[in-house]
C-alpha positions in Angstrom: -13.4 7.2 17.9 -10.2 6.6 16.0 -7.0 5.6 18.0 -4.8 7.8 15.8 -2.0 5.3 16.2 -3.6 1.9 15.4 -0.2 0.6 14.3 1.1 0.9 17.9 -1.3 -1.7 19.3 0.8 -4.3 21.0 0.7 -7.8 19.6 -0.3 -7.0 16.0 1.6 -8.6 13.1 3.2 -6.3 10.6 0.5 -6.7 8.0 -2.2 -5.8 10.5 -0.3 -2.7 11.7 -0.1 -1.4 8.1 -3.8 -2.3 7.3 -5.1 -0.7 10.5 -3.1 2.5 10.0 -4.2 2.8 6.4 -7.9 2.0 6.9 -8.7 3.6 10.2 -10.3 6.7 8.8 -12.1 5.9 5.6 -12.0 9.5 4.2 -8.2 9.5 4.5 -7.6 5.9 3.3 -6.5 6.8 -0.2 -4.2 9.6 1.0 -2.6 7.3 3.7 -2.2 4.5 1.2 -0.5 6.8 -1.3 1.8 8.3 1.4 2.8 4.9 2.7 3.5 3.6 -0.8 5.6 6.7 -1.7 7.7 6.3 1.5 8.1 2.6 0.9 9.2 3.2 -2.7 11.6 5.9 -1.7 13.2 3.6 0.9 13.5 0.7 -1.6 15.1 3.0 -4.2 17.5 4.4 -1.6 18.5 0.9 -0.5 19.1 -0.1 -4.2 16.3 -2.7 -4.2 14.3 -0.9 -6.8 15.4 1.7 -9.4 13.7 4.8 -10.8 13.0 3.1 -14.1 11.2 0.2 -12.5 9.1 2.6 -10.4 8.1 4.6 -13.5 7.3 1.3 -15.3 5.0 0.2 -12.5 3.3 3.7 -12.4 2.7 3.4 -16.2 1.0 0.1 -15.6 -1.2 1.6 -12.9 -2.2 4.6 -15.0 -2.8 2.4 -18.1 -5.0 -0.1 -16.0 -7.0 2.7 -14.5 -7.5 4.3 -17.9 -8.8 1.0 -19.2 -11.0 0.4 -16.2 -9.1 -2.8 -15.4 -7.9 -2.1 -11.8 -8.2 -5.3 -9.7 -10.0 -5.1 -6.4 -8.1 -5.2 -3.1 -9.7 -8.6 -2.4 -8.3 -10.1 -5.6 -4.9 -8.5 -5.0 -4.6 -10.1 -1.5 -4.0 -13.5 -3.0 -1.1 -12.2 -5.2 2.2 -13.3 -3.7 0.5 -15.2 -0.9 -0.1 -11.9 0.9 -1.4 -12.2 4.5 -4.3 -9.6 4.6 -6.1 -11.1 7.6 
């Protein structure tokens, strides 16, 4: 049975909190990921760390990659930028 708040488990590092919250319910994984990314992007734009033009450019890349069938797997993306996905 899902915890419904897996990100509230004491002792988890930040990356584990995000991963657990996004993957807890497989049928909602895509929706939770999209919502998290939209909130993260909104905050980065509001703080001036990213602008609307950069966001649109990244979305263009995602759409183009998907159309060409070239989206990388999550496993291969985990190594980008030395991300800690464990």
